[in-house]
C-alpha positions as CSV (number, residue, x, y, z in Angstrom):
1,M,139.2,88.5,136.7
2,M,138.7,90.3,133.3
3,P,135.7,92.3,132.8
4,K,132.8,91.0,130.6
5,P,132.7,92.6,126.5
6,R,130.3,94.3,126.1
7,K,127.4,93.8,123.5
8,P,127.4,96.4,120.8
9,V,124.2,98.9,121.3
10,T,122.1,98.7,118.2
11,T,118.9,101.4,117.9
12,G,116.4,101.8,116.0
13,R,113.8,98.9,114.7
14,P,116.0,95.4,113.7
15,S,116.0,95.9,109.8
16,T,113.2,93.2,107.4
17,Y,115.3,92.4,104.9
18,D,115.7,88.6,104.2
19,P,118.2,87.8,101.7
20,A,115.4,85.9,99.6
21,Y,114.4,89.1,98.7
22,C,116.9,89.1,95.7
23,D,114.7,86.3,93.9
24,Q,111.7,87.3,94.6
25,I,112.4,91.3,93.4
26,V,114.1,89.6,90.4
27,D,110.5,87.5,89.8
28,Y,108.0,90.3,90.5
29,L,109.3,93.0,88.2
30,S,110.0,90.2,85.2
31,N,106.8,90.6,85.4
32,G,106.2,94.3,84.5
33,Y,105.6,95.2,88.1
34,S,107.1,98.8,89.8
35,V,109.9,98.6,92.5
36,T,106.4,100.3,94.4
37,A,104.2,96.9,93.7
38,F,107.2,95.0,94.9
39,A,107.6,96.6,98.1
40,G,103.8,96.7,98.5
41,S,103.4,93.2,98.1
42,I,105.9,92.2,101.0
43,G,104.5,95.1,103.5
44,V,106.9,98.0,103.2
45,A,107.8,101.3,101.7
46,R,109.7,101.7,98.6
47,S,112.0,103.5,100.3
48,T,113.1,100.9,102.2
49,V,113.6,98.9,99.4
50,Y,116.1,101.2,98.1
51,K,117.6,101.3,101.4
52,W,118.3,97.2,101.3
53,A,120.0,98.2,98.1
54,D,122.3,100.7,99.4
55,E,123.1,98.3,102.2
56,H,123.2,94.9,100.3
57,P,125.4,95.1,97.2
58,L,123.3,91.5,96.4
59,F,120.2,93.2,96.3
60,S,121.6,96.1,94.9
61,D,122.1,93.7,91.7
62,A,118.8,91.9,92.2
63,L,116.9,95.1,92.0
64,K,118.9,96.9,88.7
65,T,118.0,93.2,87.1
66,G,114.4,93.1,88.2
67,Q,114.1,96.5,86.8
68,A,115.8,95.4,83.4
69,K,113.5,92.4,83.1
70,S,110.6,94.9,84.0
71,S,111.6,97.0,80.9
72,I,111.8,93.9,78.5
73,W,108.3,93.0,79.8
74,W,106.7,96.6,78.6
75,E,108.8,96.6,75.3
76,D,107.2,92.9,75.2
77,C,103.9,94.2,75.6
78,L,104.5,96.9,73.0
79,R,105.4,94.5,70.5
80,E,102.8,92.1,70.5
81,I,100.6,95.6,70.2
82,V,102.5,96.6,67.3
83,I,102.4,93.4,66.1
84,G,99.4,92.4,66.1
85,G,97.1,95.4,66.8
86,E,95.2,95.1,69.4
87,G,96.1,96.6,72.3
88,N,96.8,100.0,74.1
89,A,99.9,101.3,72.9
90,T,99.5,104.3,75.2
91,A,100.0,102.4,78.1
92,A,102.8,100.6,77.1
93,I,104.7,103.5,76.0
94,F,103.8,105.0,79.5
95,G,105.2,102.3,81.3
96,L,108.3,102.2,79.1
97,K,108.9,106.1,79.8
98,N,108.3,105.3,83.0
99,R,111.2,101.7,83.8
100,S,113.5,102.8,81.3
101,A,113.3,107.1,81.1
102,D,117.2,107.3,79.5
103,E,115.5,105.3,77.0
104,W,112.3,106.2,76.5
105,R,111.5,109.6,77.7
106,E,110.8,112.7,75.1
107,K,113.5,115.3,76.3
108,V,113.9,118.5,74.7
109,V,116.9,120.1,75.2
110,N,117.2,123.9,74.0
111,E,121.0,125.6,74.2
112,H,120.9,129.0,73.5
113,T,124.8,130.6,72.3
114,G,126.1,133.8,71.5
115,E,128.1,134.5,68.2
116,G,130.4,131.5,66.8
117,G,129.2,129.3,69.5
118,G,130.5,131.7,72.6
119,P,128.7,133.1,75.2
120,I,125.8,135.2,75.2
121,Q,126.8,139.1,75.1
122,T,125.1,141.0,77.7
123,E,125.0,145.0,78.5
124,D,123.9,147.0,81.1
125,V,121.5,149.4,79.5
126,T,120.7,151.0,83.0
127,H,122.4,154.1,82.1
128,G,120.2,154.5,79.2
129,A,117.1,154.3,80.9
130,E,118.4,157.1,83.4
131,S,119.4,159.0,80.9
132,F,115.8,158.8,78.6
133,A,114.0,159.7,82.0
134,R,116.1,163.1,82.4
135,K,115.2,164.0,79.1
136,M,111.7,163.4,79.3
137,A,111.2,165.3,82.7
138,M,113.4,168.1,80.8
139,L,111.1,168.0,78.2
140,A,108.0,168.4,80.3
141,A,109.5,170.9,82.1
142,R,110.6,172.9,79.7
143,S,106.8,171.9,77.8
144,V,105.6,173.5,81.0
145,S,107.2,176.7,81.6
146,D,107.1,177.1,77.7
147,S,103.6,177.5,77.9
148,G,102.9,180.1,80.4
149,D,99.8,178.3,82.1
150,G,101.0,175.5,81.2
151,E,97.9,174.1,78.8
152,T,98.8,173.9,75.1
153,D,95.9,172.7,72.5
154,A,96.3,169.3,70.1
155,S,99.0,171.2,67.7
156,G,100.7,172.5,70.7
157,D,100.5,175.9,70.3
158,D,99.7,177.9,73.1
159,G,97.4,180.2,71.5
160,A,100.1,183.4,70.8
C-alpha cells in the first residue's frame, strides 16, 4: 500500500489577490488616482498592491498601464488649465511630479571636477598646521624669555 501524498504546508494569511484587479486598477488610475487611493478603495495597503505586482506579471503590467493613464489624466488637466485659464496649475503640476517624476521633477545636478574635467586634486596640509603651531609656540616662549618678567608694553618694548 502506497502512502498518501502530503499537501504542501502553507503559512501565513491567504492572498486576497483577484485577477479582476487588473482591469480595476487600470480603470481607477485612469481617473488620476494614485496607487494608494486604489489600495484604499479595495481595502488593502499600498505595499500589498506592489507585492501583487511582484508576484503576478499580468497585474504588474496593469499597474504600469494604470500609472501611465494616471499621468495622461493629470497632463490633460494641466492642458485644460493652460488653454482655459481656469484651475489650479500648481495642483496639476504637483500631481504630475508625483505620477511622472522622471519627466516632471525639478532635479538639479551639480558636478564638481578638477582641471580639464579630471578629478579634484587634494593636498594634505596637516603637516603645515603642525609646523605653524610649533613656530607660534617657539615665538611665544621667546617673547616671554626676552621680556624677563613676561610683560611688554603695547609697542612690544619691555621698557629697557
